[in-house]
N, C-alpha and C positions, 0 to 999 in steps of 0.2 A: 703305406707306400711313400716310396721316396721319388720325387720327380729328379729326372736328371736335366736339370735347367741349368747352363751355363750363369754363371756370377759375372756382374758389372767388372769386376777385377780380371775376369780370364778373359773376356772380351778386349779389354783396354790393354792387355799386356801381349795379345794377337800381334805378329809381325805384320810390317807393311805389304810385304808379298803375300801373306794368306787371305787378309783384308781385299787387296787388289783382286786375287784369284777369284775370291766369293763373287765380289761385284762385276767383274768380267764374265763369270760364269752364267750371272744373272742377264747381263746384257746379250751374250751370244746365244743363249737358249730362248729369249724372250723374241729376239730377231727369227731365229730360224723357226719357231713354232706359228708364229706369225706370218711369216713367207710360207710355210707350207699348209697354213689352213687356209690362207688367201690361195692358194693354187689348188688345194684339194676342192674347194666351193666353185672353181672356176672364175675366179675375180681376178682383175688385172690386178697386177702387184702394186701396192701403193707404197711408198717411203714413209711417207707422214704415218701412217698407220701403223707401221713397223716402229717407227721412232717412239711413238706414243705408250704401245704396247711396251717397250724397252722401261718406260717412265712407272708404267704401272707395276711392272715386274719389280723395280726396285722400290717402290710404296711396299709391296707385299712383302719384299725380303725385310724389308725396314720392320714391319710387324711382327715377321716370323723369327727374325734373331732373339726375341724376348725368351722365346721357346727352344729354339735349336738354332746354334750359330756354327753350321758345319756345310760340307759340299753338298749332300745331298739336300739339303732345305736351298740351297741357292739353284740348285737344279729345278726343285719344284715350284720356287717362286719365279723363276724367268719362264718357264713353261705355260704355267697357270697364267701369268701376266700376259704371255702372249695371246694366248687363246681366248681369254676373258676380254680383253678388250678390242680384239680383231673382231671378235664374234657380236660386239656391241657395236662396232664401228662400220660394220657392214650388213 
C-alpha cells in the first residue's frame, strides 16, 4: 500500500500564494469555530481565546502537513484547533 504523502521538495516548491492561502484558511476557520463554540455554549466572546485557538490551529497544521499539505487539511486543522482550545479554555 502506497502512502500519498507529499515530499519535502513538493512542499518547498509550493507557491507563496498557496502557502498563504492554507495558513489564512487555518486562521479563519480557527477563529470562526472558536466564535461559534463560545456562542453555542452561551459564553461571552473573548478575543484572547480566539487568538490562542488560531495559534493551536497553526500548530496542528504544522504537524498535519507531514501527512497532507492541502486545503482540506488546513480547514480541519483550523476547526479542530478552534474547538480544542476553546473547549479547554472555557
